[in-house]
N, C-alpha and C positions, 0 to 999 in steps of 0.2 A: 747662385746660378739661375736667377730668375730671368725669364724671357721678357726683357723690358721693351718699351715702345721706342727706345732710342734706335735710330736706323743708321747703320753703316753700309747699307747697300742702296745705291741709287738705281732704280729700275725705270727706264724710259723707253718709249717707242719713238723711233726716228724713222719716218717713212714706213717701210715694210720690215724694219729690223728692230728686234728687242735688244736693248743695250743694258747690261748689268755692270755697274761701276762700283768697285770696293773703295770705301772712303775712310776706313779706320787707320789712318796713316800713323798715328802715334804708336800703334801696336803692330805695325807692318802688316796690317790687314788680317791679323789673327782672327779666325772665325769663331764666334760664340754661338750660343744656342739660338738667340734671336736672329742672327744672320742666316743660319741654316734654314730657318722657317721662311724668312723673306726670300731667299734664293729659290727654295722649292716652290713657293707659291707663285712666283713670277714664271718659273720654267713650266709649271703645269698649265697656267693660263695661256701662255704663248704657244705651248705645244698644241693646244686645242683651238687656237685662233687661226683660221685660214688666211687672215690678212697678214700674219707674221710669217715671213719666208725664211728667216735665219735669226740666230742669237749671237751676240758678241759679249764676252765677259772680259773685263780689263780692270786695271787699277788706276786711280788718279795719282798714285805715288810712283815716280819713275824708278826708284831703287828697289821696289818690291811689288810683285804680283800678290803673293800671299805667303806668309811665313809659317802657316800651319793652323792648327786649332788652338783655342784658348785653354791651355792645359791647367792654368791656375784656377779657372772657373770650375773645371771638372774636379780638381783636387779638393776645392772648397766643398763641393757637393758631397764628395765621398766622406770627408771629415764630419760633415753635418748629418750624414745618414740619408741623404736625398737620392736614393737609388733610382727613383722614378725620373728624376731630372737627368741623371746619367743615361738612362735608357732612352729618354726622349732625344737627348743631344746626339748620341751616336746613331740611334735609329734614324733620325731625320737626316743626319749627314750622309750615312751610307745609302739611304734611299735617294738622296740627291745625286750621289755618284752613279747609282744605277739608272736614274732618269737621264743623266748626261750620256752614259754609255749606250742607251737605247733611244736617244733622241731622234725623231724622224726628220729633223731639219738640220741644216748646217749649224754646228755649234763651234764658234770661233773663239779660242782662248788665246789672248795676247800675253805671253808668259815672260814679261820683262823682269829683270832683277831677280830677287829671291823668290824661289818657288819650292817650298818644302812641305813635307807632310800633307796636311789637308789642302794645301795649295796645289799639290800634284793631283789630288783627288778631284779638284775643281777644274782641272785642265786636261790631264793626260787621257781621260776617258772620252774627250770630245773628238769630233770629226776633223777639225782643222786646228792644229796646235802650232802656234807661232812663237819662235824663239829669236833672241838677238845675242849680240856679243856680251851683253850684261847678264844673261840668264845664268843663275846658279841654282842647281837642283840637288835635293837630297831627301832621304827618308831617315832622319836621325833619332828615331824614337827609342832605341835600346839604351841610349845614354841617360834617358829619364825614367827608365823602368817601364816603358810601354812597348809597343811592337809596331811593325810596319803595317798600317791598316789602309783605309780608304780604297780598298780594292787592289792594294799592292801585291797581295798574294795571287792576283790574276795577272797584272801587267808586268811585274818584275820578272817572273819566270818566262816571259815571252819576249824579252829583249833579244835583239838580233846582232849578228856580227857584220854590221854595215847596213846602210839604208837600202831597203828593198830586198834584203836577205830573208830567207824563210826558214822555219823550223819544220823540217819534213821527215825526220826520222828520230829514233830514240837517242842516238848519239848527240844530235844537235840539241835535243831537249835537255839532255844532261848538261851540256855546255851552258845553255841559257840559264839553267837552274843554278849552276855554280856562280855565274856572274850576278844573278839575282841575290845570292847569298852575300856576295861581296858588297853589293849596294845596300842590302837590307840589314845584315848583321852588324856591320860597322858604320853604317850611315855615310858611306863615302860620297863626297860631293862630285858633281860633274856639271859640265857647261852645256850651252846650247848646241854646239857642234857635236858633243857626245850624245845628246838627246836625239839628234837627227840620226846619227849612226845606229843607235840602239833601237830605233823605231818608236821612241817615246815623244817625238815631235815630227812635224811634217814640213814646215817652211821656215827658212832662216832669212831674217831681214835686219837692216841696220836699226839700232835703237832710235836714231834720229828720225827715222821714217814711221815710227809707230802711229803718230797722230794722222799722218797722211794715209797710212795703210787703212786705219779705221774709217777715215772719211771716204776712201774709195770703196770699202765694203758697203757703206751706207748708200753711196750714190750708184754704184755699178755692180755690187755683189762681190762675194769672197773670191771667186775665180779670177775676176779682173784685178783684184787687189794683189793676189798671189802672183799673177802674171806681171804686174807692174813693179812690185817691190821684192819679190822673192829672189834670192841669189844663192850661189853655191856656198855651202857651209865650209869653214876651215876643216882641216883634217882633225880627226878625233884622237886625242891623246889616250883616251880610255881603250880604244881598239888596239892601240899599240901595247897595252898591258894584258890583252886578252889571254894569251897563253900562260903568262905568269899567274893571272888570277885563277885559271883552271888548276894549276898545280897546288894552289893553297886552299881552294874552296870546293873541290870535287870529292871530298871524303864522304864515306858512307854514314858517319855519325857526327853529331855535334862536337863531341870531345876530340875527334880526329881533326875536324876543321879548326877548332880553337887552337890545337897544338900546331897545325900547319900555318895558321894566320899570324902567329907571333904576336907582336905588340899591337897589331891593328885592332884587336878586340879588347884590349886592356881597358878596364874602367866601365865596360858595359854590364848591364844587369844580366847575370847568368840565366835567370828565369826568363827574361825578355828574349835572350838569344835562343833559348829552347822554344819559345812560342813562335818566333819568326821561322826558325828551322822547320818546325812542324807545318806551319801554314804554307810556306813556300813549296814544300814537298807535295802537299795535297793540292795546292793551287795549280801546280805545273801539269797536273793530269785532270783537273776539273773541267767540266763541260761548258761552263758559262760564268760570267762575272757575278751574276746575282747569287749563285751558290757560294762563291768566295766571300761576298759581302755578308751573307747571312752567317757564315761560319765566323767571320771576323767580329760580327756584332755580339755573338755570345762570348767570344774571347775578350772583347772590350769591356763588357759588363763585369766580367770576372777580374780583369786586370786593374780596372780603375779603382776598385776598392781594396786591392792588395797592397802589401807592405812596400814593394819595390817602387810602384808608381808614386805613392804618397811620399816616400823617402826621396826618390829621384827628382821629383819636381821641387821638393824642399831644397835639396842640395844644389841643383843647377839653376833654378829660377827664383825661388823665394829668398833663401838665405845666401845663395851664391857662394857657398864655401867650396863647391866642386869636389866634395868628398862624401859621396853617398855610401851608406853602409848597407850593402845588399844582403838579403837573407833568402836563400842560402848564398854563400860567398863564392862558390865554384860551380861550374857546369856539371861536374860529376855528382854533385849533391842534389840537383834539381829532380823533382818528382815528375818524370816524363809521363808516367801512366796518368797522372791527374791532368796534365796539359792535354794529352790525347783524348781523355774523356770529355773535357770541356769542348775541344774541337769537334767532337762527335755530336754535340748538342746544338744543332743549328737553330737559330732564332729567326723567324720570318721578319722581313722588313715591314715597318708599320705603315708605309705609305705606298699607294699604287704607283708602279714604275712602268 
């Protein structure tokens, strides 16, 4: 897990715009430790440069914006005992998420194709989130023994029931939390139209217009590009499932939710489900995204060296037998007190945000 000099991030200044292009096509732009550092360095320099008025992040690969983090790299570090590298990887990634969330200039994420895990952290926190008919989003971490991170404990509990909707009372907050559980516990996939409805994206365009959209951002600014290419999103299928989701995911305890969800959570790491359940509950009432990211950082350091993550990546990515042996094997056996104690131990982000 060494941060090599090989670059999969192309950072360019075009006019008054900083453009970040992900170029790791063979890995669907999976983010490794070197890429985190490259992205953070560019964002910090451009944030402080008065000549740069906005930032665009995109992929040179039409079928994927970013499929997530390089989990094989993290697993290797865990097996070799390089906890300092694990801490650096997640600390830099989460600091990057916080930088994006607090960026003082327009941050335009063009979210075409696959946008999962770390790809959502690189985009959803931005000020201008652009989706297309090809966009496919998910937080699928519980299937590999990890948890929904990159600030998901902040943005998932704040999903809305329709574009422009607000969460203005406790009942609405509980509804949003239930839908967050649906997305985070089982890694349910959703599309660009769903993202608009949930408040996780802002503008819907045709995938054929991506290059023209970016060109217009460069020449005339993001508002002009949105005005020229933005269109009404199709209706959200996920919103049509909202009441059904509430019935299955509004339980008071994880065991109750697992029982109500039926087969949707089969095969997921019970420990990961417990981590997600706890983080979403806390994140739903937390005051800011940085607090959520700091809590997730401590949880990530603990999870990455644990049995289920090492086993989950083996089963799903390395050996691909799709048969992880979770320990413990059921939600009822998970040590919830230990998970809560880890969540209590916030770790400060290592980079100024």
